N, C-alpha and C positions, 0 to 999 in steps of 0.2 A: 504493500500500500504506500510505503514511503517513496518507493521508486516511481509510483504513479504520479504523485504530486510534484516530482522533480522533472517530469517530461515537459518539453517546450509547449506542446499543445495544451496541456493542463494549465500551465502558467498563463497562457494567453486567455483561456476560458475564465480562469479565476480572476484575472485582472479586469476583464469586461464585466463579470458578475459583481465584483466589488464596486466598480464604478456605478453600475445601475443601482445597487443597494444603497450606496452613499447618496446618490441623487434623490432616491425616493425618501430616504430618511430626512435629508435636508428639506425637501418639499413638505413632508409631514410636519416637521418642526415649524416651518414657516406658516403653514396653515393653522397650526395650534396657537402660535403666538398672535397672529392676526385675529383669530377667533376670540382669544381671551381678552384682548384689549379693544375689541369692537363692541359698540353698544347694540348693534343689531344681531350679534351672534353670541349665543350663550356657550357655556362650557360643553354642554351636550352637542350643540351645533358644531363646535370645533372638533369634537371627537368624531362626529359624522363625516366631517371633511377629511380627517385623517384616514378613516376607513375607506372613503371613496378613492383617496390617492392610491391605496394599495390594492383595492379590489373593485374599482368603479366599473370595470368591464362586466362584472357580474351583477350589477345593480339593475333591478327591474322597476324601480320607482318607489312610490310610497303607498302604504295601505290606507284604509279608511281612517285609522287612528293617527295617521301622519308619520308612522315609523317607516324607516327604510326597509325595503324588501329585497331579497337576494335570490339569485337563481340564474339559469341559462337565459341570456337575452340574445335571441337570434339577430335582431336588428343591430344591436351594438357590435356583435361579432362580425356580421356581414359588412357593416360600414367600416370596421377596422381593417378588414382584408381589402376593401376597395381603396381606402386611403393608403394602405401599405404598398400598393402596386407601384405608384411613381417613386416612392421612397426606396424601394428595392432596386428599381432601375437606375436611379441616380446614384445610389450607393454602389452598385456594380460599376457605374461609370467612373466614380472616384477611385474605386479599388483597382481597376485595371490600370489606370494611369499611375497610381502609387506603385504597382508592381514593376512598372517600367521606369521608376525613378522620377515621375512627373507629378506635380500637384495640380489636378484639374479643378481649379476654382471657376472654370468657365462653364460648369454644368448648368447654371441658370440661363445663360445665353443659348446653349444648345437645346435646353428645354423649351425656350420660347420659339426657336426656329422649328422644332418639331411640332409645336402647336400651330404655327403658321402654315407649315406644309400640309399637315393632315386636315385642318379645318378648311383651308382653301380648296382642296380637292373634294372633300366630302360635301361641302355646301355649294360648289360650283357646277357639279354634274347634275343635270335635271333628273328628277325622280322618274323612274321607269325606263330610262334609256339603257341602263345596265342593271344586272342583278345587284341587290343590296350588298351581298357578301363580297362581290367583286369590287364594288365601290369602296367598301371598308378596307379591303386589302390594298387597293391602290392608294387610299389616303394614308394608311399606316406606313406603307413603303416610302411614300413621298416624304412623310414626316421624318423617317429614319434617314433618308438621303440628305435632307436639309441639315439634320444634326451632324451627319458625317462630314459634310462640306464645312460646316461651321467649326467643328472640332479640329479639322485638319489645318485650319488657319494658324492658330498658335503653335501647332506642331511644326508647320513649315517654318515659322519665324524662329522657333527654337533650334531646329535642325540646321537651317541654312545661315542664319544670322547670329545664332547663339544668344538670343534675347530671352531673358527669363520668362518662362511660360506663365507665371503668375501675373506679371504685368500685361502680357499679351491677352490673357484670358479676361482680365478686368476690362480692358479696352473693348474686346469683342462682346462682353456682356452688355455694356451700355449701347454699343452700336446695334446689337440685336434688339434691345428694348425699343430704341427709337425706330428701327427699321420695321419691326412688327407693328408698332403703333401707327406708323405712316401707311403701311400696307393695308391694315384693316380700316383705317380712316378713309382712304380713297375707294374702298370697296363698297358693295351694297349688302354686306353681310351683317351690318350692325342692326341690332334689335332696337329700333328707334320709334318712339311714339311721339306725336306732336306735343310739344311743351313738357314732355316728361322723358327726355332722352335718358336711356338706361346706361349707355356705355358698355353694353355687353354684346358679344357675338352670339348669333343663333346657335342653339344646341345642334349637335350632329344629327339628332333625330328629326330635325326640320328638313323638309325636302323642297326643292325649287319646282313649283307647279305653275305653269303659265305666268312665269315672271314673279310669282309670289311665294313666300316661304310658308309652308303649311306643316303643322305638327304631325308627327307620326308618319311622315312620308319619306324620311331620310334613312340614315344608317345608324346602327348602334352595335356595340359589342355583344356577342351572343352570351346568354346566361349559362347554358349547358346544365341546367337543373340546379344551379347554386341558389337561385331565387326561391326554390322550394325548401332548400336546407336552411336558408336564412331569410325568411319572409319579412317584408317591410324594410329591407336594406337596399343599398345601391350596388351590391356585389355583382360581379360578372366574371367572365372567363379571363379577364385581364390578369388576375392574380395567378392563374395557372400558367399563362404566358410568361409572367415574371419569374416564377419558379423554374420553368424550363430554361429561361435565359440564364439563370444563375447556374444551373447544371451545365449548360453549354459553355459558359465562361470558365467554370472549374475545369472541364475537360480541355478547353483550349489552353489554359495557362499551365496545366500540370501533365497533360498527356500528349502534347503535340510539339513538333519542332519549332513552330512559330512561337508558342508560349515560352519555350526555353530561351529562344533568342530575345524575346521581349524582356524576360526577367534578367537575362545576362546583361542587356543594355542598362537595366535599372541598377544592377549591382555595380557595374563599372563600365561606363560607355567606351572608354579608351581600350580597356582590355578586351571587350567584345569586338571592337574594330580590329584589334591585332589578331584575334582568332578568326577573322574572316567574316564576321557578322556585319551586315549593313546597318549601322547604327542610325544613320539619318532616316533611312526608309522606315525603320522600326519605330522611331519617335513619332513620325507623322502617322503611321498606321495605328499606333497606340492611341493617339488623340482622336483619330477618326473613329476607332471602335468605341472609345469613351463617348464621343458625340452621338453615335448611333444609339447607345444604351440610354443616355439621358433623354434624347428626343423620343425614343420609343416609350419611355415613361409618360411623357406628355401626350403622345398619341393615344395610348391606352386610357389615359384619364379623360381626355376631351372627346374621344370617340365613343365614350360609354353611353351617350345619348341622354344623360341626365345632369350634365354639368355645363355651365356657361363660362365663357372666357371674358374677363374684363380687359378691354382692348387698350386702355390708356396705360400701358405698361411702363412708360418712361418714368413714372413716379416711383416705382419700386420694382425690384427683381423678384421672381417667384421663390418663395421659401423652400419649395421642394428641391430646388437645385442646391441650395446651401445645406439643407438638412441631410443631403446625401453624404456630406463630409463626416458628421458624427456617426452616421450609420456605418460607414466604412471603418471608422476608428473603433467603434464598439466590436465590429466583426473581425478586427485585426486583418482587414483586407482579404478575408476568406470568403469566396463567393457564396458558399452554403451558409456561412454565418451571417452574411448580409441579409438573407431572407428573414432570419429570426430577429435581427436587429431592426430591420424595416418594420416588421410586425409590431415589435415592442414600441417603436417611436409612434406608430399609428395608434397603438393602444393608449399612449399618453394623451394623444389628441382627443380620443373618445372619452377618456377619464376627465379631461378638462371640461368637455361639454357637459358631462354628467354632474360635475362639481358645480358648474354655473346653473344648471337646470334645477337641481334638487336641493341646493343650499342657498344661503344668503351671500355667498362669496360671488364677487363679480368677475368679469372676464379678465381684469387686470391681474388679479392674483393667479388666475389660471396661466396667463402668459408668463408670469414670473416663475412659476413652478416648472413649466416646460423648459424655459430658458436655462434654469439652474441645472436641470438634468442634461440638457443638450451640451452645455459647456463643460460639465463634469465628465462627459464621455471622453473628452480630449485627454483626461488624466489617466485613461486606461493604459496608455503607453508608459506613463510615469510609474504606475502601480506594477506594470510588468517588469520594469527595470528594478524596482525594489524587491520583487519576489525573486527575480533572477539573481540579484546580488546576495540575497539571503540563502538561496540554494547553493551558491558557490561557497559562502561562508560556512555553511553546515556540512559541506562535503568533506569526507575524511581525507586527511593529508595523504599525499602520494607515498605509497609504501616503498621502503628501501628495496633495492634489487635483491631478490631472494638468493640466499647462499645455496650452493649445490649441496645436496645431502652428503653426509659423512661417508667417505669412501668412494665418492663418485669420481674424484680426480684420479685416485689410485686405479680405479677400474678402467678409466679412460687410458691411463698410462699403460696398464697391463695389456689393453687391447692393442695399443700401438707397438708394444714390444713383441 
């Protein structure tokens, strides 16, 4: 058992779990302190808030007496899986770049370009001209292609000009935000009502019929029976695609020659070049793959048929892109771990909604709790270093070279004579 806890994989898992537990404890303490000193929240209300922090996903509401009720909540679980889909994809995007020694902070821009490419195609093809499944596939692929092209830009800048990819990604993020805003602004895809401009793009479930957008005439991601398992939720087959993408990335990075070359460039670019690996090509390819994954997350989210896109994006960048960073950190860049980390981050989002809905806590305390947990996830690397250092300190000292058994030398000499 002692050897089990000294394995590198175990240390990685423990460091992530300790980060999650620390974040939850800090969030619970914060809720308790706010509840105690708030006039609108009693001590019992603060205790309810703490319980929701740790088990809000299992809350089913309140009974007739006003007490919290608990049990399996299919709507909460389904919505958690739906919200986890883009987080898993952006987490994979960041993890792939990390494996190649790159910091893909450009996931928000790639996410926006995926949104632009997918919605433009889905909403521009008149309903009935092509099968809905084919329109969905074309929209999804166009979104992925837009993300690949946008991700390749900082890769090219890094490979050819040796400009830091973080600076290049920050620039491409804001260029994407303004480009997407302009593209949707000049289009006819805005859901605009006279004197009450909404600033939202039509859902992908709206189809173009005789020049007008009509509900339930467009495309949406298939449910594949998940709506029966989680009734009342937004869940669809996007979560299954995200899991398959994680498996594919794991196979790519660990079982293929390309994955080996990408990781070799991440370990030491110059040594990889000396070994005959085309480092510049792999840098560009790594960022392009990262762009595909991030854009695919946006496509799966906005092609669901039940979500709208706020088109004035220049005011802020999508949080899903940035949240992919703590997801990758919590998972230690392991593609399979990214699935669980993404689901956990989505669970925090649902827990925050439950906390706001069922208690007197407002949305600001919810944002603070989620932010604390997100930023503490970065300390998983620090915790891993501490655990590794302790493992080396507790390791037994190197044994002195064993002396040959008595008589061995004589035996050896006897053989020689």
